[in-house]
C-alpha positions in Angstrom: 2.1 18.5 22.0 2.3 16.8 25.6 -0.5 15.2 27.6 0.6 15.0 31.4 -1.6 13.2 34.0 -2.4 14.7 37.3 -4.7 13.6 40.1 -7.2 16.3 39.3 -7.3 16.3 35.4 -5.5 15.8 32.0 -3.7 18.9 30.9 -2.4 19.3 27.2 0.3 21.6 26.1 2.1 22.6 23.0 5.7 22.4 24.4 7.0 20.1 21.8 5.0 18.8 18.8 7.3 15.9 17.9 6.0 14.3 21.5 2.4 14.5 20.2 1.2 10.9 21.2 -2.0 9.3 20.0 -0.9 5.8 21.0 -3.7 3.7 22.9 -6.5 6.1 21.8 -9.4 5.5 19.5 -7.8 8.4 17.6 -4.7 6.6 17.3 -6.2 3.5 15.9 -8.0 5.7 13.2 -4.9 7.4 12.1 -3.3 3.8 11.8 -6.3 2.8 9.6 -6.0 6.2 7.6 -2.1 5.3 7.1 -2.8 1.8 5.8 -5.7 2.8 3.5 -3.9 5.7 2.1 -0.6 3.4 1.7 -2.9 0.6 0.1 -4.2 3.2 -2.3 -0.7 4.4 -3.6 0.5 0.9 -3.6 -1.9 -0.6 -5.7 -1.8 2.4 -8.2 1.9 2.0 -8.6 1.5 -2.0 -8.8 -0.9 -1.6 -11.7 1.6 0.5 -13.6 4.2 -2.1 -13.7 4.8 -3.7 -17.1 4.5 -7.0 -15.8 1.1 -6.4 -14.4 -0.4 -4.2 -16.9 1.4 -5.9 -20.0 2.9 -2.7 -21.3 5.5 -0.1 -19.9 4.0 2.9 -18.2 4.1 6.0 -20.3 3.1 9.2 -19.0 4.0 11.4 -22.1 0.5 11.3 -23.5 -1.0 12.5 -20.3 1.5 15.3 -19.8 1.1 16.7 -23.5 -2.6 16.3 -23.9 -4.1 15.5 -20.7 -3.1 18.7 -18.9 -4.2 21.3 -21.3 -6.1 23.2 -18.5 -3.5 23.0 -16.0 -1.6 25.9 -14.9 1.5 24.1 -15.3 0.7 22.6 -18.6 4.1 24.3 -19.9 6.3 22.6 -17.4 4.4 19.2 -18.0 5.0 19.5 -21.8 8.4 20.5 -21.5 8.9 17.3 -19.2 7.3 15.2 -22.0 9.6 16.7 -24.5 12.7 16.2 -22.6 13.9 12.4 -23.2 15.8 12.0 -20.1 13.1 13.5 -17.9 10.4 11.3 -19.5 12.4 8.1 -18.9 12.9 9.0 -15.2 9.1 10.1 -15.0 8.1 6.7 -16.5 10.1 4.9 -13.9 9.8 7.2 -10.9 6.0 7.4 -11.0 5.2 3.4 -10.6 8.1 3.0 -8.6 7.5 5.9 -6.3 3.8 5.2 -5.8 4.3 1.7 -5.0 7.4 2.4 -2.5 5.4 5.2 -0.8 2.4 2.8 -0.5 4.7 0.0 1.0 6.2 2.5 3.5 2.9 3.7 4.6 1.4 0.2 5.0 4.6 -0.8 7.0 4.6 2.2 9.1 8.3 2.7 7.9 9.8 6.3 7.3 6.1 7.4 7.3 7.0 11.1 7.3 9.5 10.8 4.3 6.9 8.7 2.4 4.2 11.1 3.2 6.5 13.8 2.0 6.8 12.4 -1.4 3.1 11.3 -1.7 2.4 14.9 -1.0 4.5 16.1 -3.8 3.0 13.6 -6.1 -0.5 14.9 -5.1 0.4 18.5 -5.9 1.5 17.6 -9.3 -1.7 15.2 -9.9 -3.9 18.1 -8.4 -2.3 20.8 -10.6 -2.2 18.3 -13.6 -5.8 17.4 -13.3 -7.0 21.0 -12.8 -10.4 20.9 -14.5 -12.0 22.2 -11.3 -15.4 22.2 -13.1 -16.8 21.0 -9.9 -14.9 23.1 -7.6 -11.2 23.2 -6.1 -12.0 20.3 -4.0 -11.1 16.8 -5.5 -9.8 13.4 -4.9 -6.2 14.7 -5.6 -6.7 17.4 -3.1 -8.0 14.9 -0.4 -5.0 12.5 -1.1 -2.7 15.7 -0.3 -4.5 16.3 3.0 -4.3 12.4 3.8 -0.7 12.6 3.3 -0.3 15.8 5.4 -2.3 14.4 8.2 -0.6 11.0 8.4 2.8 12.9 8.1 2.0 15.4 11.0 0.5 13.0 13.5 3.4 10.6 13.4 1.3 7.8 12.2 4.2 5.3 11.7 4.6 5.0 15.4 1.0 3.3 15.7 1.3 0.0 14.9 4.1 0.8 12.6 8.0 0.0 12.1 8.7 3.7 13.1 7.9 2.8 16.6 10.7 0.2 16.5 13.1 2.4 14.4 12.8 5.3 16.8 14.8 3.3 19.4 17.9 3.3 17.1 20.7 5.9 17.5 20.1 7.5 14.3 16.5 8.3 15.5 17.8 10.4 18.1 19.1 13.0 15.6 17.1 16.1 14.5 16.9 14.6 11.0 15.8 11.1 12.4 13.2 12.5 14.5 11.8 14.4 11.4 11.9 11.3 9.2 10.2 9.1 11.6 6.6 9.1 12.6 
């Protein structure tokens, strides 16, 4: 979406969605706030799972085996909990992933990549916590929507490192344009 200034009016077109610009607008500042708050949420969630903070190593096996019985993908979670190498990977990936995703969002660095992985986590959390006794909308779904919003609006360009990273040659490539924002 490109906004062009004319003497008569401002015209908005959808010719190239990657050029959607919110910088310097109230909406842009709000998107930056959403990015930082979402980042803090995940950074804190990951940080508190580290053994040096919680006092014990993170272990998702109990949740995967017993906390997801109402989940439509409980069989997958039970298989993951019963596969030693996958359980070891999960026990490292969840805290480290949450922390790094949150850090990326707070700094505004590789925001689309961080949001992509945050969205994947939220899908697993949403399906894993599939109680849905109070409806389909819950905190995990709202988290997923936050990640999609932050990624789609290129929130890393607003008070973030992505604005500086976009000046590099690698950012001119198709994949670079996709990852930054």
